[in-house]
C-alpha positions in Angstrom: 147.2 63.1 97.9 144.6 65.2 96.1 144.2 67.6 99.1 147.9 68.0 99.3 148.3 68.8 95.6 145.5 71.3 95.8 147.0 73.0 98.8 150.3 73.3 96.8 148.5 74.8 93.8 146.5 77.3 95.8 149.3 79.9 96.2 149.9 79.7 92.4 146.3 80.4 91.7 146.3 83.4 94.0 149.6 84.7 92.9 148.1 86.8 90.0 145.5 88.4 92.2 145.6 92.1 93.1 145.0 93.5 96.6 146.6 97.0 96.6 146.1 100.3 98.3 147.5 103.8 97.6 146.8 107.1 99.3 146.7 110.8 98.5 147.6 112.7 101.6 145.6 116.0 101.6 147.0 117.6 104.7 149.4 115.1 106.3 148.6 111.5 107.0 145.6 112.3 109.2 143.7 113.8 106.2 143.8 111.5 103.2 141.9 109.6 100.5 142.9 105.9 100.1 141.9 103.8 97.1 141.7 100.0 97.5 141.7 97.7 94.4 141.0 94.0 94.9 141.0 91.3 92.2 139.7 88.1 93.7 140.9 85.7 91.0 143.7 86.2 88.5 141.4 85.5 85.6 138.9 88.2 86.7 138.7 91.1 84.2 137.1 93.3 86.9 138.4 94.5 90.2 136.6 95.7 93.3 137.1 99.4 94.0 136.8 101.0 97.5 137.6 104.4 98.9 138.5 105.4 102.4 138.0 109.1 103.2 139.7 110.2 106.5 140.2 113.3 108.4 141.3 112.1 111.8 140.2 112.3 114.6 136.9 113.7 113.3 135.9 111.1 110.7 136.9 108.1 108.7 134.6 106.2 106.3 134.9 103.5 103.7 132.8 103.5 100.5 132.3 100.6 98.1 132.5 102.1 94.6 131.7 98.8 92.8 133.7 97.1 90.0 136.1 98.6 87.5 137.9 97.0 84.5 141.4 95.7 85.3 142.6 96.5 81.8 144.2 100.0 81.8 143.1 100.7 85.4 143.1 104.5 86.0 141.3 106.3 88.8 141.6 110.0 88.2 141.4 112.3 91.2 140.2 116.0 91.0 139.6 118.7 93.5 136.2 120.3 93.4 136.6 122.8 96.2 137.8 122.8 99.8 137.7 119.3 101.2 135.6 118.1 98.1 137.0 115.6 95.6 135.9 113.8 92.4 137.1 110.4 91.4 136.6 109.1 87.8 137.2 105.6 86.4 136.1 105.3 82.8 132.4 106.5 82.7 132.0 106.2 86.5 132.3 109.2 88.7 132.1 109.6 92.5 132.2 112.8 94.6 133.3 112.8 98.2 133.9 115.4 100.8 136.3 115.0 103.7 134.8 117.6 106.1 132.4 114.9 107.3 133.7 112.0 105.2 130.6 111.6 103.1 129.9 110.4 99.6 127.8 113.0 97.7 124.7 111.5 96.0 125.5 112.6 92.4 128.1 114.6 90.5 126.8 117.9 89.2 127.0 118.5 85.4 128.8 121.8 85.8 131.2 120.9 88.6 134.6 122.8 88.4 137.4 120.3 88.9 141.1 120.7 89.1 143.2 117.6 88.4 145.3 116.3 91.3 146.6 113.0 90.0 145.8 109.4 89.1 145.8 106.1 90.9 147.1 103.3 88.6 148.8 99.9 88.6 152.5 100.0 87.8 154.4 97.3 85.9 154.5 95.0 88.9 150.7 95.4 89.6 151.4 97.7 92.6 148.8 100.5 93.0 150.5 103.9 93.0 149.3 107.5 93.1 151.0 109.8 90.4 150.4 113.5 90.8 149.1 115.4 87.8 151.7 117.6 86.1 151.9 120.9 87.9 149.7 119.8 90.8 150.9 120.0 94.3 150.2 116.6 95.7 151.6 114.0 98.1 151.2 110.2 98.3 151.8 107.4 100.7 
């Protein structure tokens, strides 16, 4: 009876977890940045953050960006030049380029960045991409 009770409770324990993706289409669906947010347990205050940079058929690569706080989750996206992008979540920043789908080693202090939009969780914990005001952006 104990195993059966646990198997019935398991979906309830996992119900609050987050496993969401949202994309920013750069130049159609073959050239995009996709953010993945995963919260393993509903009580976790941190979520795993990953990024997929793709420019098909030439390259596609996934990067583990570490953990980010679930409270007020916002991942800002900026353009830093042709095929070069900056993501920022709190004090953490990552720069990637989609020419060869690589993560650049560090963010320059004087990088010029234009806001594109922000990835965030909506009211139903669905990850969405919201374009910055005045930015020409698309999402999937």
